[in-house]
C-alpha positions as CSV (number, residue, x, y, z in Angstrom):
1,M,-0.1,-0.1,0.2
2,N,2.8,2.6,0.6
3,Q,1.9,5.7,0.5
4,T,3.3,8.5,0.3
5,S,0.6,11.1,1.1
6,P,-1.5,10.6,5.1
7,I,-3.7,7.9,4.8
8,S,-7.7,8.5,6.2
9,R,-9.7,6.2,8.2
10,V,-11.4,4.8,6.1
11,E,-8.7,3.9,3.5
12,L,-6.8,1.9,6.1
13,L,-10.3,0.1,7.5
14,E,-10.3,-0.8,4.5
15,Y,-7.2,-2.0,3.7
16,I,-7.2,-3.9,7.0
17,E,-10.3,-5.8,5.7
18,I,-8.8,-6.6,2.0
19,T,-5.4,-7.5,4.2
20,I,-8.0,-10.2,6.2
21,A,-9.7,-11.1,2.8
22,E,-6.7,-11.8,1.1
23,L,-4.8,-13.7,4.1
24,K,-7.6,-15.9,5.5
25,N,-6.1,-19.4,4.5
26,I,-2.0,-18.7,5.1
27,A,-2.4,-16.3,8.4
28,Q,-2.4,-17.9,12.1
29,P,-6.1,-17.1,13.7
30,H,-3.7,-15.3,16.1
31,E,-2.9,-12.6,12.7
32,I,-6.1,-12.3,12.4
33,S,-7.4,-11.4,15.4
34,T,-4.2,-8.5,15.7
35,F,-5.2,-7.5,12.3
36,R,-8.8,-7.1,14.0
37,E,-7.5,-5.5,16.9
38,L,-5.3,-2.7,14.3
39,G,-8.3,-1.9,13.0
40,F,-10.2,-1.0,15.8
41,D,-7.2,0.8,16.9
42,A,-7.4,2.7,13.6
43,E,-11.2,3.2,14.4
44,E,-10.2,5.0,17.2
45,A,-7.0,6.5,16.1
46,D,-6.4,9.9,17.3
47,G,-4.6,11.4,14.1
48,P,-2.5,11.0,10.7
49,D,0.7,10.5,13.2
50,Q,-1.3,7.0,14.5
51,L,-2.9,6.5,11.4
52,A,0.8,5.9,9.7
53,R,2.0,3.9,12.7
54,I,-1.0,1.8,12.5
55,Q,-0.1,0.8,8.6
56,E,2.9,0.6,9.1
57,Q,2.0,-2.6,11.3
58,V,0.0,-3.8,9.1
59,E,2.0,-4.2,6.2
60,S,4.9,-5.4,8.6
61,L,2.7,-8.1,9.3
62,R,0.9,-8.4,5.9
63,G,4.6,-8.9,5.1
64,F,5.5,-11.5,7.2
65,C,2.4,-13.7,6.6
66,E,3.2,-13.1,3.4
67,R,6.3,-13.9,3.5
68,R,6.0,-17.3,5.8
69,A,4.3,-18.7,3.5
70,R,6.5,-18.4,0.1
71,S,9.2,-20.3,2.6
72,A,7.1,-22.9,3.6
73,I,8.6,-26.1,3.8
74,G,7.6,-28.2,1.0
75,M,4.1,-25.5,-0.4
76,P,4.8,-23.8,-3.3
77,A,5.2,-20.2,-3.5
78,V,1.8,-19.1,-4.5
79,L,0.5,-15.3,-3.5
80,P,-2.5,-15.1,-1.3
81,T,-4.3,-14.6,-5.0
82,G,-3.9,-17.6,-6.0
83,R,-1.6,-16.8,-8.2
84,R,2.3,-18.6,-8.6
85,Q,5.3,-16.3,-7.7
86,E,7.7,-16.1,-10.4
């Protein structure tokens, strides 16, 4: 998602929901819960700085889930979209 302009609350909440939907088959249950908690945090955030920090946390956890899925032993490198990574 990496944006240069500040993200709005609505955009961040939408990004979190999309992330949950895309990663539901590869993320651990506690990771999905963490994404949901970050959504609650975004709803209560006081300003753009807090939203930016929450966005960083979401992107970091998303990257971790995707890297773990690609590097799992015995599993093909399939992205959440179902396409193989070249």
